[in-house]
C-alpha positions in Angstrom: -16.4 22.1 -45.0 -14.8 21.2 -41.7 -18.2 21.2 -40.1 -19.8 18.8 -42.6 -20.5 15.3 -41.3 -19.6 13.8 -44.7 -16.1 15.4 -44.6 -15.5 14.2 -41.0 -16.7 10.7 -41.8 -14.4 10.5 -44.8 -11.5 11.6 -42.6 -12.3 8.7 -40.2 -12.4 6.3 -43.1 -9.0 7.6 -44.4 -7.5 7.1 -40.9 -8.7 3.5 -40.9 -7.1 2.8 -44.2 -3.8 4.4 -43.1 -3.8 2.5 -39.9 -4.0 -0.8 -41.8 -0.9 0.2 -43.8 1.1 0.3 -40.6 0.5 -3.4 -39.9 3.3 -4.6 -42.2 5.3 -1.4 -42.0 8.3 -1.1 -39.7 7.7 2.5 -39.0 5.4 5.2 -37.6 2.8 7.2 -39.3 1.8 10.7 -38.0 -1.0 12.3 -40.0 -3.2 15.3 -39.6 -7.0 15.2 -39.4 -9.9 17.1 -37.9 -11.5 15.0 -35.1 -14.8 15.6 -33.4 -14.8 14.5 -29.8 -17.6 15.1 -27.3 -19.1 17.8 -29.5 -15.9 19.7 -30.0 -13.8 19.9 -33.1 -10.0 19.6 -32.8 -7.1 20.0 -35.3 -5.1 16.9 -34.5 -2.1 14.8 -35.2 -2.7 11.1 -35.0 0.2 8.7 -34.3 -0.1 5.1 -35.7 2.2 2.1 -35.6 1.7 -1.7 -36.0 -1.9 -1.4 -37.0 -2.8 0.6 -33.9 -3.5 4.2 -33.0 -1.0 5.2 -30.3 -2.3 8.7 -29.4 -3.9 11.9 -30.6 -2.3 15.3 -30.2 -4.7 18.3 -30.6 -3.4 21.7 -31.7 -2.7 24.0 -28.8 -2.9 27.4 -30.4 -5.3 27.7 -33.4 -4.6 31.1 -34.9 -7.3 33.6 -35.6 -5.6 36.6 -37.1 -4.7 38.0 -40.5 -5.3 35.2 -43.1 -5.9 32.6 -40.4 -9.3 32.0 -38.9 -9.1 28.5 -37.4 -10.8 29.8 -34.2 -14.1 29.7 -36.2 -13.8 25.9 -36.4 -11.4 24.4 -33.9 -10.9 24.7 -30.1 -7.5 24.5 -28.5 -6.1 21.6 -26.6 -6.3 23.6 -23.4 -10.1 23.7 -23.8 -10.5 20.0 -23.8 -12.2 18.6 -20.7 -10.0 16.5 -18.3 -9.7 12.8 -19.2 -10.6 13.4 -22.8 -9.9 10.4 -25.1 -10.7 9.4 -28.6 -12.7 6.2 -29.1 -11.2 4.1 -31.9 -12.8 0.7 -32.4 -13.9 0.7 -28.8 -10.3 1.5 -27.7 -9.7 4.6 -25.6 -6.9 6.4 -27.3 -4.9 8.9 -25.2 -5.6 12.5 -26.2 -3.8 15.7 -25.4 -0.8 17.9 -26.0 0.9 16.3 -22.9 1.8 13.1 -24.8 5.2 11.9 -25.9 6.1 8.6 -27.5 9.0 6.4 -26.4 10.4 3.4 -28.2 10.9 0.3 -26.0 13.9 -1.0 -27.8 15.6 2.3 -28.1 14.6 4.8 -25.3 16.6 7.6 -26.8 14.1 7.5 -29.7 11.4 9.6 -28.1 9.2 12.0 -30.0 6.6 14.7 -29.6 4.1 16.2 -31.9 2.7 19.7 -32.3 0.6 21.4 -35.0 1.7 24.3 -37.2 1.2 27.5 -35.2 2.2 25.8 -32.0 5.9 26.3 -32.8 5.4 30.0 -33.6 4.3 31.0 -30.0 6.8 32.1 -27.3 6.7 28.8 -25.4 5.6 26.0 -27.7 4.3 22.6 -26.5 7.5 21.1 -28.0 9.5 22.9 -25.2 7.9 20.8 -22.5 8.0 17.7 -24.7 11.8 18.1 -25.2 12.4 18.8 -21.5 10.4 15.6 -20.7 12.8 13.6 -22.9 11.6 13.9 -26.5 14.6 13.9 -28.9 12.6 14.3 -32.1 9.8 16.9 -32.6 7.4 16.7 -35.4 5.3 19.5 -36.8 2.3 18.8 -39.1 1.7 22.2 -40.7 -0.6 23.6 -43.3 1.6 26.7 -43.5 0.8 28.9 -46.4 3.5 30.8 -48.3 4.1 34.6 -48.3 7.1 36.6 -49.4 10.0 36.0 -47.0 8.2 33.3 -45.0 10.5 30.5 -46.2 13.6 32.0 -44.7 11.8 32.8 -41.5 10.7 29.2 -41.3 14.4 28.2 -41.6 15.3 30.5 -38.8 12.4 29.4 -36.6 12.9 25.7 -36.9 16.7 26.0 -36.7 16.5 28.0 -33.5 13.9 25.7 -32.0 16.0 22.6 -32.7 19.1 24.3 -31.4 17.5 25.6 -28.3 15.8 22.3 -27.4 18.8 20.2 -28.5 16.5 18.1 -30.6 15.7 17.0 -34.2 12.8 19.0 -35.6 10.9 17.9 -38.7 8.5 20.5 -40.1 6.2 19.7 -43.0 4.1 22.3 -44.9 1.2 22.0 -47.2 1.9 22.0 -50.9 0.6 20.7 -54.2 -3.2 20.0 -54.3 -4.3 22.5 -51.6 -6.9 25.1 -52.6 -5.5 28.4 -53.8 -8.8 30.2 -53.5 -7.4 32.4 -50.6 -3.8 31.3 -50.1 -0.7 29.9 -51.9 1.5 26.9 -50.8 5.1 25.9 -51.4 5.2 22.5 -49.7 8.4 23.3 -47.8 9.6 20.5 -45.5 12.6 21.0 -43.2 14.5 18.7 -40.9 17.0 20.2 -38.5 19.2 18.5 -35.9 20.4 20.7 -33.0 20.4 23.7 -35.3 21.9 22.0 -38.3 19.9 21.6 -41.5 20.2 18.0 -42.5 17.4 17.7 -45.1 15.0 20.0 -47.0 12.4 19.4 -49.7 12.0 21.3 -52.9 9.5 24.1 -53.0 6.6 24.7 -55.4 7.0 21.1 -56.8 4.0 20.0 -58.8 3.8 16.5 -57.2 3.9 14.9 -53.9 7.4 14.7 -52.4 9.2 12.8 -49.6 11.9 14.2 -47.5 14.2 11.8 -45.6 16.9 12.1 -43.0 18.9 9.9 -40.7 18.9 11.4 -37.1 21.8 11.0 -34.8 20.1 10.4 -31.4 23.4 9.9 -29.6 24.5 13.4 -30.5 21.3 14.9 -29.1 21.5 12.9 -25.8 25.3 13.8 -25.5 24.6 17.5 -26.0 21.8 17.5 -23.4 24.0 15.6 -20.9 26.9 18.0 -21.3 24.7 21.0 -20.8 23.9 21.0 -17.1 21.5 24.0 -17.6 19.2 21.7 -19.5 18.4 19.7 -16.4 18.3 22.9 -14.3 15.7 24.4 -16.6 13.6 21.2 -16.6 13.6 21.4 -12.7 12.1 24.9 -12.9 9.1 23.5 -14.9 8.8 20.3 -12.8 5.1 20.9 -12.2 4.2 21.2 -15.8 6.5 18.3 -16.8 4.8 16.0 -14.2 1.7 16.1 -16.5 3.6 14.8 -19.5 2.6 11.2 -20.3 5.0 8.8 -22.0 3.4 6.3 -24.3 5.5 3.2 -25.1 5.6 1.7 -28.5 7.7 -0.7 -30.5 8.3 -1.3 -34.2 6.7 -4.4 -35.7 9.1 -6.8 -37.4 9.0 -6.6 -41.2 7.7 -9.6 -43.0 10.4 -9.4 -45.7 13.9 -10.0 -44.2 15.8 -7.3 -46.1 19.1 -5.8 -44.8 18.7 -2.1 -43.8 20.2 0.6 -45.9 22.5 2.3 -43.4 22.9 6.1 -43.5 21.2 6.4 -46.8 19.9 9.8 -46.0 22.7 11.5 -44.2 25.9 13.0 -45.5 28.8 12.5 -43.1 31.4 15.3 -43.6 35.0 14.1 -44.0 36.4 17.3 -42.4 34.0 18.2 -39.6 36.1 21.1 -38.4 36.0 22.6 -41.9 32.6 23.7 -43.3 31.9 22.7 -46.9 30.0 25.8 -47.7 32.5 28.5 -48.9 30.7 31.4 -47.1 30.5 29.5 -43.9 34.1 28.4 -44.1 35.2 32.1 -44.7 33.2 33.1 -41.6 34.7 30.3 -39.6 38.2 31.3 -40.6 37.5 34.9 -39.8 36.3 34.0 -36.3 39.2 31.6 -35.7 41.9 34.1 -36.7 40.4 37.0 -34.8 39.8 34.9 -31.6 43.5 34.0 -31.7 44.5 37.6 -32.3 42.3 39.0 -29.6 43.4 36.4 -27.1 47.1 37.1 -27.7 46.4 40.9 -27.5 44.9 40.4 -24.0 47.8 38.3 -22.9 50.3 41.0 -24.0 48.3 43.6 -22.1 47.8 41.6 -19.0 51.4 40.4 -18.8 52.9 43.8 -19.4 55.3 42.1 -21.9 55.1 43.3 -25.4 57.9 41.2 -27.0 57.3 37.7 -28.4 59.6 34.8 -29.1 58.7 31.8 -31.3 60.4 29.2 -33.4 59.7 29.2 -37.1 60.2 25.8 -38.9 58.7 26.7 -42.3 55.7 24.4 -41.6 52.0 25.1 -41.1 51.7 25.6 -37.3 54.6 28.0 -36.8 53.7 29.9 -39.9 50.1 30.5 -38.7 51.3 31.4 -35.2 53.6 34.0 -36.7 50.7 35.5 -38.7 48.7 35.8 -35.5 51.6 37.5 -33.7 52.0 40.0 -36.5 48.3 40.8 -36.6 48.2 41.3 -32.9 51.2 43.7 -32.8 49.8 45.6 -35.8 46.5 46.0 -33.9 48.4 47.2 -30.8 50.5 49.6 -33.1 53.7 48.0 -31.9 56.6 47.3 -34.3 56.8 43.8 -35.7 60.5 43.8 -34.7 59.1 43.1 -31.2 58.7 39.6 -32.6 61.9 37.6 -32.1 61.6 34.8 -34.6 64.1 32.0 -34.8 64.6 29.2 -37.3 66.6 26.4 -35.7 67.8 23.9 -38.2 68.7 20.4 -36.9 69.7 17.0 -38.3 66.7 16.6 -40.6 65.8 20.2 -41.6 65.3 20.4 -45.4 66.6 23.1 -47.6 63.0 24.1 -48.6 61.6 24.5 -45.2 64.6 26.5 -44.0 64.3 28.7 -47.1 60.6 29.2 -46.5 61.1 30.0 -42.8 63.8 32.6 -43.7 61.7 34.2 -46.4 58.6 34.3 -44.2 60.4 36.1 -41.4 62.0 38.6 -43.7 58.8 39.4 -45.7 56.8 39.9 -42.5 59.6 42.2 -41.3 60.0 40.6 -37.9 63.4 40.2 -36.3 64.7 37.1 -38.1 67.3 34.9 -36.4 68.9 31.5 -37.0 70.4 29.2 -34.4 71.9 25.9 -35.6 71.0 23.5 -32.8 72.9 20.5 -34.2 76.1 21.2 -32.1 74.1 21.4 -28.8 72.0 18.3 -29.8 75.1 16.4 -30.6 76.6 17.3 -27.2 73.5 16.1 -25.4 73.5 12.9 -27.4 77.1 12.4 -26.5 76.4 13.1 -22.8 73.7 10.4 -23.0 76.0 7.9 -24.7 73.6 7.7 -27.6 74.9 5.7 -30.7 74.3 8.7 -33.0 77.1 10.6 -31.2 79.5 7.9 -32.3 78.3 8.3 -35.9 75.8 5.4 -35.9 72.5 6.1 -37.5 70.2 5.4 -34.5 67.0 7.4 -35.1 64.9 6.6 -32.0 62.5 8.6 -29.9 65.5 10.0 -27.9 67.1 11.2 -31.1 63.9 13.0 -32.1 63.1 14.5 -28.7 66.6 15.8 -28.1 66.1 18.0 -31.1 62.6 19.2 -30.1 63.8 19.7 -26.5 66.9 21.7 -27.5 64.8 24.1 -29.7 62.3 24.7 -26.8 65.1 25.1 -24.3 66.7 27.8 -26.5 63.4 29.6 -26.9 62.7 29.8 -23.2 66.2 31.0 -22.4 65.9 33.6 -25.2 62.6 34.8 -23.6 64.4 35.2 -20.3 67.3 37.0 -21.9 65.2 39.4 -24.0 62.3 40.0 -21.6 59.7 38.3 -23.9 57.4 35.4 -23.6 57.3 32.3 -25.8 54.4 31.9 -28.2 53.6 28.2 -28.7 52.9 26.9 -32.2 51.7 23.3 -31.6 48.1 22.4 -32.6 45.2 20.3 -31.3 45.7 17.4 -33.7 49.3 16.9 -32.5 48.3 17.2 -28.9 45.5 14.6 -29.3 47.8 12.1 -31.0 50.7 12.7 -28.7 52.8 13.6 -31.7 54.8 16.1 -29.7 57.4 16.3 -27.0 56.2 17.0 -23.5 58.4 18.3 -20.6 60.9 20.6 -22.2 59.6 20.1 -25.7 57.8 21.6 -28.7 54.4 21.8 -26.8 55.8 24.0 -24.0 55.2 27.7 -24.2 54.0 30.7 -22.2 51.0 31.1 -24.4 49.9 28.7 -27.2 47.8 30.3 -29.9 47.1 27.1 -31.8 46.2 24.7 -29.0 42.5 24.4 -29.9 42.9 24.3 -33.7 43.0 21.2 -35.7 45.6 20.7 -38.4 42.9 20.6 -41.1 41.5 23.9 -40.0 44.8 25.7 -39.7 45.4 24.9 -43.4 42.1 26.6 -44.3 42.8 29.7 -42.1 46.2 30.2 -43.8 44.5 30.1 -47.2 41.9 32.5 -45.9 44.7 34.9 -44.8 46.1 34.7 -48.3 42.7 35.4 -49.8 42.2 38.3 -47.4 45.4 40.0 -48.6 46.3 41.1 -45.0 50.1 40.9 -45.6 50.7 41.5 -49.3 51.8 39.5 -52.3 55.3 38.7 -51.2 54.1 37.1 -47.9 51.2 35.4 -49.7 53.7 33.8 -52.2 55.6 32.2 -49.3 52.4 31.1 -47.6 51.2 29.4 -50.8 54.6 27.5 -50.9 54.2 26.4 -47.3 50.7 25.2 -47.8 52.0 23.0 -50.7 54.6 21.3 -48.5 54.0 17.8 -47.1 53.5 17.9 -43.3 56.7 16.8 -41.5 58.3 17.0 -38.1 61.7 17.0 -39.8 63.4 15.1 -37.0 64.6 12.0 -38.8 66.9 12.3 -41.8 65.3 11.0 -45.0 68.1 8.5 -45.8 66.9 6.5 -42.7 63.6 6.0 -44.4 65.0 5.3 -47.9 67.6 2.8 -46.8 66.8 -0.3 -44.9 69.5 -1.0 -42.4 70.1 -4.7 -41.6 72.5 -4.2 -38.7 73.2 -0.9 -37.1 76.6 -2.2 -35.8 77.7 -2.5 -39.4 76.8 1.1 -40.2 80.0 3.0 -40.8 80.5 5.8 -38.3 80.6 9.3 -39.8 80.9 12.9 -38.7 77.3 13.8 -38.4 77.5 16.7 -36.0 77.6 19.1 -39.0 75.7 17.1 -41.6 74.9 19.2 -44.6 71.3 20.3 -44.8 71.2 19.8 -48.6 71.3 16.0 -48.2 67.8 16.2 -46.5 65.9 17.7 -49.4 63.2 15.1 -49.0 60.9 15.4 -46.0 60.0 12.9 -43.2 56.3 12.4 -43.7 54.0 12.6 -40.7 51.0 11.3 -42.6 53.0 8.4 -44.1 53.7 7.3 -40.5 50.4 8.1 -38.8 47.8 8.3 -41.5 46.0 11.4 -42.9 45.5 14.3 -40.6 42.0 14.7 -41.9 41.1 11.2 -40.7 42.7 11.8 -37.3 40.8 15.1 -37.1 37.6 13.2 -38.0 38.1 10.9 -35.0 39.2 13.7 -32.8 36.0 15.8 -33.5 33.6 12.9 -32.8 35.4 11.9 -29.7 35.8 15.4 -28.1 32.9 17.4 -29.5 30.3 14.6 -29.9 31.5 12.2 -27.2 30.9 9.2 -29.4 32.2 5.8 -28.5 35.0 4.6 -30.7 32.9 2.0 -32.5 30.4 4.7 -33.7 33.1 7.1 -34.7 34.6 4.3 -36.8 31.1 3.5 -38.2 30.7 7.1 -39.3 34.2 7.2 -40.8 33.3 4.2 -43.0 30.7 6.4 -44.7 32.7 9.7 -44.8 35.9 7.9 -46.2 34.3 5.0 -48.0 35.7 6.1 -51.4 39.2 7.0 -50.2 40.6 3.8 -48.9 40.6 0.1 -50.0 38.0 -1.9 -48.2 38.4 -5.3 -46.5 36.6 -8.0 -48.6 34.3 -8.8 -45.6 33.6 -5.2 -44.6 30.1 -4.0 -44.1 28.6 -2.7 -47.4 28.4 1.1 -47.5 26.0 3.1 -49.7 27.5 6.1 -51.6 27.1 9.4 -49.8 23.8 11.0 -50.7 23.5 14.3 -52.5 21.4 16.3 -50.2 
């Protein structure tokens, strides 16, 4: 059939019809068709926009093995004579697998096209297209289906998009194709830098469309950060010099309708925390074991096998203690080599102190308690701070004196007991500055949580519970700690509940030994700063993606649209798609 003039003529007529469609369409159309040029038949992808044909990309590697016999009909792009072009209405249309297409208004929108088998070879044409600047790669495929081929396609396209730091859209043949020799499943895949962002149904008895919103900034950022990308392109400079960039622009739509923003992309609220349970379990496994193995190496290299850390009864110190226990278990050292200290101060609650004590005892580490209120009171007195005179002055000095005293004790204990201090602070706190520098709670000899977000630490602790590493008694305490509100416990709760009009009128009181029971309610970090999940969202997009603040806020509008009240003049946001 491919060698019949009637079929080839009908294909040309179909291309003319499709080209007219693009006149009033603000978009691109890339379609597959056989084209006969100078007596040779090519399997091609034709790019159209604005009523014009922009270029033609012939298939580079027509297969001729097993069920494939394209070599009987088509010749490869490499066999095309130099300066080959396709004549369309007396216009010479660029032709070849050396073409990429770049948008004038948005140069980061640059795409290349390859055909089916091209992506299955060791060095596909898309490799050179990407190295020349293409951020989106399109594959028009008539791929048939065999047992296990779908999963292999996933792996192939995922690896290609990850390796090339590009978006890769792969479309297979489906309903309506002849099943005389082969079967078809119509699988369409869209990956972005290795992440699956859209996929069609398979074996659907109708035509389907698969949509996705591509984050071009992410792709450009990843390429910029990876210096080996440019180095690899330099090694192929001769081949890349032959790549031709064709400029295009979108035509303006005749109907002025507002665009539907991010209608085809789900923005995860917790980017550090995978939504898929299996992926999350694997992430937690890796996180925990990276921490444990890192601490083991530090113990071996330092020659010090005793650890000191403060235990507050909160998330961070709890998780750090779990890592320490696992490390010593692996080294076959007694857990009593862990010198754990709970250090109640002016705002320590009964619950957290109880949880800290129970956790230390159930983990069978050396449990200690040092009340730092007397030393804190002495320092406040030395400073002439109002609190030392019994006046409720809860400022940053008041908070940092407590944090500093705890850290000061830990370092001196480490000196005294030939140990090193294991830090407990996490990445989220560091990023926000919600911590005390100098002699403070983010000083240590080795910090196991420094690269972990608060949202991920919560998940890893839950994974530890589910993994039953430490037994039911420990898991019971861990579950209680996870249920607690996050708090630094540095400001007594009555300062939040009571509005003080004039601190001079506050009656002095003996506060150096204030009872812990009066602080049963917790100072809330998230009430002061906002949800940690939202901070971690911004943190991820700033540090991992390198996005400008405006774009991170734009994405947050979609991820968190249903969680916070919106300003009456705010941009309308579509509900998150179910993909």
